[in-house]
ChimeraX commands (.cxc) that place a marker at each C-alpha (Angstrom):
marker #1 position 199.69,262.71,156.38 radius 0.5
marker #1 position 197.41,261.86,159.27 radius 0.5
marker #1 position 198.31,261.03,162.84 radius 0.5
marker #1 position 196.64,258.35,164.91 radius 0.5
marker #1 position 197.36,258.01,168.60 radius 0.5
marker #1 position 197.44,254.64,170.24 radius 0.5
marker #1 position 197.62,253.95,173.95 radius 0.5
marker #1 position 198.50,250.64,175.56 radius 0.5
marker #1 position 194.97,250.23,176.94 radius 0.5
marker #1 position 192.77,251.32,174.04 radius 0.5
marker #1 position 192.61,250.92,170.30 radius 0.5
marker #1 position 193.66,253.61,167.82 radius 0.5
marker #1 position 191.72,256.86,167.74 radius 0.5
marker #1 position 191.52,259.22,164.81 radius 0.5
marker #1 position 192.97,262.69,165.35 radius 0.5
marker #1 position 192.62,265.81,163.19 radius 0.5
marker #1 position 194.44,265.81,159.85 radius 0.5
marker #1 position 197.89,267.41,159.82 radius 0.5
marker #1 position 199.31,268.68,156.55 radius 0.5
marker #1 position 202.92,267.85,155.90 radius 0.5
marker #1 position 203.46,270.49,153.18 radius 0.5
marker #1 position 203.17,270.80,149.42 radius 0.5
marker #1 position 205.92,268.19,149.04 radius 0.5
marker #1 position 203.39,265.44,149.72 radius 0.5
marker #1 position 201.52,266.41,146.58 radius 0.5
marker #1 position 204.74,266.23,144.62 radius 0.5
marker #1 position 205.49,262.78,146.03 radius 0.5
marker #1 position 202.02,261.50,145.14 radius 0.5
marker #1 position 202.43,262.82,141.61 radius 0.5
marker #1 position 205.43,260.49,141.21 radius 0.5
marker #1 position 203.61,257.41,142.53 radius 0.5
marker #1 position 202.95,255.90,139.10 radius 0.5
marker #1 position 205.49,253.31,137.95 radius 0.5
marker #1 position 206.04,251.66,134.61 radius 0.5
marker #1 position 205.29,248.00,133.94 radius 0.5
marker #1 position 209.01,247.19,133.79 radius 0.5
marker #1 position 209.85,249.01,137.01 radius 0.5
marker #1 position 211.78,247.03,139.62 radius 0.5
marker #1 position 209.67,245.78,142.51 radius 0.5
marker #1 position 210.60,245.72,146.16 radius 0.5
marker #1 position 210.42,245.92,149.03 radius 0.5
marker #1 position 213.93,247.28,148.76 radius 0.5
marker #1 position 216.87,247.68,151.07 radius 0.5
marker #1 position 217.53,251.38,151.51 radius 0.5
marker #1 position 221.17,250.88,150.49 radius 0.5
marker #1 position 220.14,249.29,147.19 radius 0.5
marker #1 position 217.33,251.52,145.97 radius 0.5
marker #1 position 216.93,251.59,142.19 radius 0.5
marker #1 position 216.96,254.89,140.35 radius 0.5
marker #1 position 213.21,254.77,139.80 radius 0.5
marker #1 position 212.49,258.47,140.28 radius 0.5
marker #1 position 210.15,257.76,143.20 radius 0.5
marker #1 position 210.31,260.31,146.03 radius 0.5
marker #1 position 209.85,258.44,149.29 radius 0.5
marker #1 position 209.01,259.98,152.66 radius 0.5
marker #1 position 211.72,259.24,155.21 radius 0.5
marker #1 position 210.18,257.72,158.32 radius 0.5
marker #1 position 213.36,256.31,159.79 radius 0.5
marker #1 position 213.34,252.55,159.29 radius 0.5
marker #1 position 210.81,252.86,156.46 radius 0.5
marker #1 position 210.97,254.94,153.30 radius 0.5
marker #1 position 207.42,255.08,151.98 radius 0.5
marker #1 position 206.10,256.36,148.68 radius 0.5
marker #1 position 202.49,257.55,149.03 radius 0.5
marker #1 position 200.20,255.87,146.53 radius 0.5
marker #1 position 197.53,257.80,144.67 radius 0.5
marker #1 position 194.19,257.42,146.43 radius 0.5
marker #1 position 195.76,256.27,149.72 radius 0.5
marker #1 position 196.27,258.41,152.82 radius 0.5
marker #1 position 199.64,258.10,154.54 radius 0.5
marker #1 position 199.15,257.86,158.30 radius 0.5
marker #1 position 201.22,257.01,161.34 radius 0.5
marker #1 position 200.12,255.45,164.60 radius 0.5
marker #1 position 201.68,257.22,167.55 radius 0.5
marker #1 position 201.82,255.88,171.09 radius 0.5
marker #1 position 199.89,258.36,173.21 radius 0.5
marker #1 position 202.13,257.98,176.26 radius 0.5
marker #1 position 205.61,257.87,174.73 radius 0.5
marker #1 position 205.00,259.82,171.53 radius 0.5
marker #1 position 206.89,257.12,169.60 radius 0.5
marker #1 position 205.75,256.10,166.13 radius 0.5
marker #1 position 204.43,252.54,166.28 radius 0.5
marker #1 position 203.56,251.85,162.65 radius 0.5
marker #1 position 202.96,253.36,159.22 radius 0.5
marker #1 position 199.58,252.94,157.54 radius 0.5
marker #1 position 198.45,253.52,153.97 radius 0.5
marker #1 position 194.65,253.78,154.00 radius 0.5
marker #1 position 192.00,254.10,151.30 radius 0.5
marker #1 position 188.22,253.91,151.05 radius 0.5
marker #1 position 188.28,250.11,150.70 radius 0.5
marker #1 position 190.93,249.15,153.23 radius 0.5
marker #1 position 194.43,249.73,154.56 radius 0.5
marker #1 position 197.87,248.21,154.97 radius 0.5
marker #1 position 199.94,248.59,158.12 radius 0.5
marker #1 position 203.74,248.44,157.76 radius 0.5
marker #1 position 206.33,247.52,160.39 radius 0.5
marker #1 position 209.96,246.43,160.05 radius 0.5
marker #1 position 211.97,244.20,162.39 radius 0.5
marker #1 position 215.59,243.25,162.95 radius 0.5
marker #1 position 216.44,239.84,161.49 radius 0.5
marker #1 position 219.50,237.58,161.27 radius 0.5
marker #1 position 221.86,238.05,158.37 radius 0.5
marker #1 position 220.99,234.65,156.96 radius 0.5
marker #1 position 217.67,233.03,157.72 radius 0.5
marker #1 position 213.94,233.10,157.24 radius 0.5
marker #1 position 212.49,235.13,160.10 radius 0.5
marker #1 position 209.07,235.21,158.42 radius 0.5
marker #1 position 208.77,231.42,158.82 radius 0.5
marker #1 position 209.62,231.78,162.52 radius 0.5
marker #1 position 207.18,234.65,163.09 radius 0.5
marker #1 position 204.11,233.09,161.46 radius 0.5
marker #1 position 203.45,230.57,164.29 radius 0.5
marker #1 position 203.65,233.43,166.79 radius 0.5
marker #1 position 201.05,235.43,164.88 radius 0.5
marker #1 position 198.81,232.35,164.64 radius 0.5
marker #1 position 199.15,231.72,168.37 radius 0.5
marker #1 position 198.20,235.32,169.12 radius 0.5
marker #1 position 195.11,235.01,166.91 radius 0.5
marker #1 position 194.11,231.82,168.75 radius 0.5
marker #1 position 194.62,233.52,172.11 radius 0.5
marker #1 position 192.17,236.19,171.00 radius 0.5
marker #1 position 189.60,233.57,170.04 radius 0.5
marker #1 position 190.33,233.70,166.33 radius 0.5
marker #1 position 191.97,231.66,163.60 radius 0.5
marker #1 position 194.99,232.01,161.32 radius 0.5
marker #1 position 195.36,229.96,158.14 radius 0.5
marker #1 position 198.48,229.73,155.98 radius 0.5
marker #1 position 197.96,230.23,152.24 radius 0.5
marker #1 position 200.13,230.64,149.15 radius 0.5
marker #1 position 199.51,234.20,148.02 radius 0.5
marker #1 position 200.97,236.63,145.47 radius 0.5
marker #1 position 203.71,237.60,147.96 radius 0.5
marker #1 position 204.51,234.04,149.01 radius 0.5
marker #1 position 203.30,232.33,152.18 radius 0.5
marker #1 position 200.76,234.50,153.95 radius 0.5
marker #1 position 198.47,234.29,156.97 radius 0.5
marker #1 position 194.72,234.80,156.64 radius 0.5
marker #1 position 193.48,235.80,160.10 radius 0.5
marker #1 position 190.04,236.27,161.59 radius 0.5
marker #1 position 189.69,237.52,165.16 radius 0.5
marker #1 position 186.93,238.94,167.29 radius 0.5
marker #1 position 187.13,242.65,168.04 radius 0.5
marker #1 position 185.06,245.07,170.09 radius 0.5
marker #1 position 184.09,248.32,168.40 radius 0.5
marker #1 position 184.08,251.74,170.04 radius 0.5
marker #1 position 180.31,251.32,170.46 radius 0.5
marker #1 position 180.85,248.12,172.45 radius 0.5
marker #1 position 179.68,245.78,169.71 radius 0.5
marker #1 position 181.50,242.51,169.03 radius 0.5
marker #1 position 182.47,241.81,165.44 radius 0.5
marker #1 position 184.98,239.93,163.32 radius 0.5
marker #1 position 188.09,241.49,161.80 radius 0.5
marker #1 position 189.79,239.89,158.82 radius 0.5
marker #1 position 193.44,240.54,158.02 radius 0.5
marker #1 position 195.98,239.23,155.53 radius 0.5
marker #1 position 199.54,239.26,156.89 radius 0.5
marker #1 position 202.53,238.95,154.56 radius 0.5
marker #1 position 206.23,239.06,155.31 radius 0.5
marker #1 position 209.31,239.94,153.28 radius 0.5
marker #1 position 212.76,238.74,154.34 radius 0.5
marker #1 position 215.48,241.29,153.57 radius 0.5
marker #1 position 219.16,241.67,154.46 radius 0.5
marker #1 position 218.99,241.68,158.28 radius 0.5
marker #1 position 215.36,242.87,158.28 radius 0.5
marker #1 position 211.82,241.62,157.99 radius 0.5
marker #1 position 209.05,243.81,156.61 radius 0.5
marker #1 position 205.59,242.83,157.81 radius 0.5
marker #1 position 202.53,244.13,155.95 radius 0.5
marker #1 position 199.06,243.63,157.40 radius 0.5
marker #1 position 196.18,244.21,154.99 radius 0.5
marker #1 position 192.74,245.13,156.33 radius 0.5
marker #1 position 189.39,245.59,154.62 radius 0.5
marker #1 position 188.83,244.49,151.01 radius 0.5
marker #1 position 192.49,243.69,150.22 radius 0.5
marker #1 position 192.43,241.22,153.11 radius 0.5
marker #1 position 189.37,239.40,151.75 radius 0.5
marker #1 position 189.50,239.88,147.97 radius 0.5
marker #1 position 192.54,238.83,145.88 radius 0.5
marker #1 position 191.52,241.23,143.10 radius 0.5
marker #1 position 191.45,244.12,145.55 radius 0.5
marker #1 position 194.82,243.02,146.94 radius 0.5
marker #1 position 196.34,243.35,143.47 radius 0.5
marker #1 position 195.35,247.02,143.44 radius 0.5
marker #1 position 197.38,247.53,146.64 radius 0.5
marker #1 position 200.54,245.83,145.36 radius 0.5
marker #1 position 202.54,249.01,144.77 radius 0.5
marker #1 position 201.77,250.19,148.31 radius 0.5
marker #1 position 204.16,247.48,149.52 radius 0.5
marker #1 position 206.53,246.88,146.62 radius 0.5
marker #1 position 207.67,250.53,146.56 radius 0.5
marker #1 position 208.71,250.52,150.24 radius 0.5
marker #1 position 212.36,250.58,151.27 radius 0.5
marker #1 position 213.69,249.42,154.65 radius 0.5
marker #1 position 216.63,251.10,156.41 radius 0.5
marker #1 position 218.13,248.55,158.79 radius 0.5
marker #1 position 221.06,250.58,160.05 radius 0.5
marker #1 position 224.30,249.15,161.44 radius 0.5
marker #1 position 223.33,249.09,165.11 radius 0.5
marker #1 position 223.18,245.78,166.94 radius 0.5
marker #1 position 219.60,244.79,167.73 radius 0.5
marker #1 position 217.94,241.64,169.08 radius 0.5
marker #1 position 216.30,239.52,166.39 radius 0.5
marker #1 position 212.61,240.36,166.21 radius 0.5
marker #1 position 212.88,243.84,167.70 radius 0.5
marker #1 position 210.96,246.48,165.75 radius 0.5
marker #1 position 213.14,248.93,163.85 radius 0.5
marker #1 position 212.60,252.50,165.06 radius 0.5
marker #1 position 210.27,254.77,163.11 radius 0.5
marker #1 position 210.58,258.55,163.15 radius 0.5
marker #1 position 208.79,261.55,161.71 radius 0.5
marker #1 position 210.28,264.21,159.43 radius 0.5
marker #1 position 211.32,267.16,161.58 radius 0.5
marker #1 position 208.56,269.51,160.38 radius 0.5
marker #1 position 205.89,266.86,160.86 radius 0.5
marker #1 position 207.34,265.93,164.25 radius 0.5
marker #1 position 206.91,269.50,165.43 radius 0.5
marker #1 position 203.28,269.47,164.35 radius 0.5
marker #1 position 202.68,266.12,166.04 radius 0.5
marker #1 position 204.21,267.34,169.31 radius 0.5
marker #1 position 202.04,270.44,169.19 radius 0.5
marker #1 position 198.94,268.32,168.62 radius 0.5
marker #1 position 199.92,266.02,171.45 radius 0.5
marker #1 position 200.50,268.92,173.86 radius 0.5
marker #1 position 197.14,270.43,172.90 radius 0.5
marker #1 position 195.34,267.14,173.55 radius 0.5
marker #1 position 197.05,266.74,176.93 radius 0.5
marker #1 position 196.04,270.29,177.82 radius 0.5
marker #1 position 192.44,269.58,176.98 radius 0.5
marker #1 position 192.49,266.46,179.14 radius 0.5
marker #1 position 193.94,268.46,182.04 radius 0.5
marker #1 position 191.22,271.10,181.74 radius 0.5
marker #1 position 188.55,268.42,181.66 radius 0.5
marker link #1:1,2 radius 0.2
marker link #1:2,3 radius 0.2
marker link #1:3,4 radius 0.2
marker link #1:4,5 radius 0.2
marker link #1:5,6 radius 0.2
marker link #1:6,7 radius 0.2
marker link #1:7,8 radius 0.2
marker link #1:8,9 radius 0.2
marker link #1:9,10 radius 0.2
marker link #1:10,11 radius 0.2
marker link #1:11,12 radius 0.2
marker link #1:12,13 radius 0.2
marker link #1:13,14 radius 0.2
marker link #1:14,15 radius 0.2
marker link #1:15,16 radius 0.2
marker link #1:16,17 radius 0.2
marker link #1:17,18 radius 0.2
marker link #1:18,19 radius 0.2
marker link #1:19,20 radius 0.2
marker link #1:20,21 radius 0.2
marker link #1:21,22 radius 0.2
marker link #1:22,23 radius 0.2
marker link #1:23,24 radius 0.2
marker link #1:24,25 radius 0.2
marker link #1:25,26 radius 0.2
marker link #1:26,27 radius 0.2
marker link #1:27,28 radius 0.2
marker link #1:28,29 radius 0.2
marker link #1:29,30 radius 0.2
marker link #1:30,31 radius 0.2
marker link #1:31,32 radius 0.2
marker link #1:32,33 radius 0.2
marker link #1:33,34 radius 0.2
marker link #1:34,35 radius 0.2
marker link #1:35,36 radius 0.2
marker link #1:36,37 radius 0.2
marker link #1:37,38 radius 0.2
marker link #1:38,39 radius 0.2
marker link #1:39,40 radius 0.2
marker link #1:40,41 radius 0.2
marker link #1:41,42 radius 0.2
marker link #1:42,43 radius 0.2
marker link #1:43,44 radius 0.2
marker link #1:44,45 radius 0.2
marker link #1:45,46 radius 0.2
marker link #1:46,47 radius 0.2
marker link #1:47,48 radius 0.2
marker link #1:48,49 radius 0.2
marker link #1:49,50 radius 0.2
marker link #1:50,51 radius 0.2
marker link #1:51,52 radius 0.2
marker link #1:52,53 radius 0.2
marker link #1:53,54 radius 0.2
marker link #1:54,55 radius 0.2
marker link #1:55,56 radius 0.2
marker link #1:56,57 radius 0.2
marker link #1:57,58 radius 0.2
marker link #1:58,59 radius 0.2
marker link #1:59,60 radius 0.2
marker link #1:60,61 radius 0.2
marker link #1:61,62 radius 0.2
marker link #1:62,63 radius 0.2
marker link #1:63,64 radius 0.2
marker link #1:64,65 radius 0.2
marker link #1:65,66 radius 0.2
marker link #1:66,67 radius 0.2
marker link #1:67,68 radius 0.2
marker link #1:68,69 radius 0.2
marker link #1:69,70 radius 0.2
marker link #1:70,71 radius 0.2
marker link #1:71,72 radius 0.2
marker link #1:72,73 radius 0.2
marker link #1:73,74 radius 0.2
marker link #1:74,75 radius 0.2
marker link #1:75,76 radius 0.2
marker link #1:76,77 radius 0.2
marker link #1:77,78 radius 0.2
marker link #1:78,79 radius 0.2
marker link #1:79,80 radius 0.2
marker link #1:80,81 radius 0.2
marker link #1:81,82 radius 0.2
marker link #1:82,83 radius 0.2
marker link #1:83,84 radius 0.2
marker link #1:84,85 radius 0.2
marker link #1:85,86 radius 0.2
marker link #1:86,87 radius 0.2
marker link #1:87,88 radius 0.2
marker link #1:88,89 radius 0.2
marker link #1:89,90 radius 0.2
marker link #1:90,91 radius 0.2
marker link #1:91,92 radius 0.2
marker link #1:92,93 radius 0.2
marker link #1:93,94 radius 0.2
marker link #1:94,95 radius 0.2
marker link #1:95,96 radius 0.2
marker link #1:96,97 radius 0.2
marker link #1:97,98 radius 0.2
marker link #1:98,99 radius 0.2
marker link #1:99,100 radius 0.2
marker link #1:100,101 radius 0.2
marker link #1:101,102 radius 0.2
marker link #1:102,103 radius 0.2
marker link #1:103,104 radius 0.2
marker link #1:104,105 radius 0.2
marker link #1:105,106 radius 0.2
marker link #1:106,107 radius 0.2
marker link #1:107,108 radius 0.2
marker link #1:108,109 radius 0.2
marker link #1:109,110 radius 0.2
marker link #1:110,111 radius 0.2
marker link #1:111,112 radius 0.2
marker link #1:112,113 radius 0.2
marker link #1:113,114 radius 0.2
marker link #1:114,115 radius 0.2
marker link #1:115,116 radius 0.2
marker link #1:116,117 radius 0.2
marker link #1:117,118 radius 0.2
marker link #1:118,119 radius 0.2
marker link #1:119,120 radius 0.2
marker link #1:120,121 radius 0.2
marker link #1:121,122 radius 0.2
marker link #1:122,123 radius 0.2
marker link #1:123,124 radius 0.2
marker link #1:124,125 radius 0.2
marker link #1:125,126 radius 0.2
marker link #1:126,127 radius 0.2
marker link #1:127,128 radius 0.2
marker link #1:128,129 radius 0.2
marker link #1:129,130 radius 0.2
marker link #1:130,131 radius 0.2
marker link #1:131,132 radius 0.2
marker link #1:132,133 radius 0.2
marker link #1:133,134 radius 0.2
marker link #1:134,135 radius 0.2
marker link #1:135,136 radius 0.2
marker link #1:136,137 radius 0.2
marker link #1:137,138 radius 0.2
marker link #1:138,139 radius 0.2
marker link #1:139,140 radius 0.2
marker link #1:140,141 radius 0.2
marker link #1:141,142 radius 0.2
marker link #1:142,143 radius 0.2
marker link #1:143,144 radius 0.2
marker link #1:144,145 radius 0.2
marker link #1:145,146 radius 0.2
marker link #1:146,147 radius 0.2
marker link #1:147,148 radius 0.2
marker link #1:148,149 radius 0.2
marker link #1:149,150 radius 0.2
marker link #1:150,151 radius 0.2
marker link #1:151,152 radius 0.2
marker link #1:152,153 radius 0.2
marker link #1:153,154 radius 0.2
marker link #1:154,155 radius 0.2
marker link #1:155,156 radius 0.2
marker link #1:156,157 radius 0.2
marker link #1:157,158 radius 0.2
marker link #1:158,159 radius 0.2
marker link #1:159,160 radius 0.2
marker link #1:160,161 radius 0.2
marker link #1:161,162 radius 0.2
marker link #1:162,163 radius 0.2
marker link #1:163,164 radius 0.2
marker link #1:164,165 radius 0.2
marker link #1:165,166 radius 0.2
marker link #1:166,167 radius 0.2
marker link #1:167,168 radius 0.2
marker link #1:168,169 radius 0.2
marker link #1:169,170 radius 0.2
marker link #1:170,171 radius 0.2
marker link #1:171,172 radius 0.2
marker link #1:172,173 radius 0.2
marker link #1:173,174 radius 0.2
marker link #1:174,175 radius 0.2
marker link #1:175,176 radius 0.2
marker link #1:176,177 radius 0.2
marker link #1:177,178 radius 0.2
marker link #1:178,179 radius 0.2
marker link #1:179,180 radius 0.2
marker link #1:180,181 radius 0.2
marker link #1:181,182 radius 0.2
marker link #1:182,183 radius 0.2
marker link #1:183,184 radius 0.2
marker link #1:184,185 radius 0.2
marker link #1:185,186 radius 0.2
marker link #1:186,187 radius 0.2
marker link #1:187,188 radius 0.2
marker link #1:188,189 radius 0.2
marker link #1:189,190 radius 0.2
marker link #1:190,191 radius 0.2
marker link #1:191,192 radius 0.2
marker link #1:192,193 radius 0.2
marker link #1:193,194 radius 0.2
marker link #1:194,195 radius 0.2
marker link #1:195,196 radius 0.2
marker link #1:196,197 radius 0.2
marker link #1:197,198 radius 0.2
marker link #1:198,199 radius 0.2
marker link #1:199,200 radius 0.2
marker link #1:200,201 radius 0.2
marker link #1:201,202 radius 0.2
marker link #1:202,203 radius 0.2
marker link #1:203,204 radius 0.2
marker link #1:204,205 radius 0.2
marker link #1:205,206 radius 0.2
marker link #1:206,207 radius 0.2
marker link #1:207,208 radius 0.2
marker link #1:208,209 radius 0.2
marker link #1:209,210 radius 0.2
marker link #1:210,211 radius 0.2
marker link #1:211,212 radius 0.2
marker link #1:212,213 radius 0.2
marker link #1:213,214 radius 0.2
marker link #1:214,215 radius 0.2
marker link #1:215,216 radius 0.2
marker link #1:216,217 radius 0.2
marker link #1:217,218 radius 0.2
marker link #1:218,219 radius 0.2
marker link #1:219,220 radius 0.2
marker link #1:220,221 radius 0.2
marker link #1:221,222 radius 0.2
marker link #1:222,223 radius 0.2
marker link #1:223,224 radius 0.2
marker link #1:224,225 radius 0.2
marker link #1:225,226 radius 0.2
marker link #1:226,227 radius 0.2
marker link #1:227,228 radius 0.2
marker link #1:228,229 radius 0.2
marker link #1:229,230 radius 0.2
marker link #1:230,231 radius 0.2
marker link #1:231,232 radius 0.2
view
């Protein structure tokens, strides 16, 4: 598992790799699923007995996929986990879950908001019928760390669950190439969402957490980075 810090002012920055423990290898070894396996995303209370060991990240239970790195984006100021990312050589998918009404289609309500945000950033968002249902194909201008202006393509899909919405944002080849997207299918369909019983406003992101041993490592890395900034 890798950690990525994210401040409110700047984009994500890569930080040194942090090993979870040998259990990650065991989880990855169970990532293969049979052709007749049930597909999600699942509600955590209704998980099938599929033999998949998922990493508990609070609102999301994620099964690492062979050939993909499991990462989390951490807010540099608060230390809170902002999103979960599965990344590979050809692209990545970012996962976030949100509180939703018991009955309704929050994904249909959220799509215009995402499109408006893309337009505000000088980009476009087009609705398409994809393998996961209605999706948004977005293109926005971004500025790289070197100060160069480029275009970033993303494919955003949503899954309505019982009182939750799972949003998956594909980047890289799976955003542009339907054949590549098919290779990333299990990265999303093996995810489970834990909504919890607490009352939450519709649209609020469900809280993500780190396993206790990983949390300790993340806090140590964060303290070390803050110490280096102080010395500088």
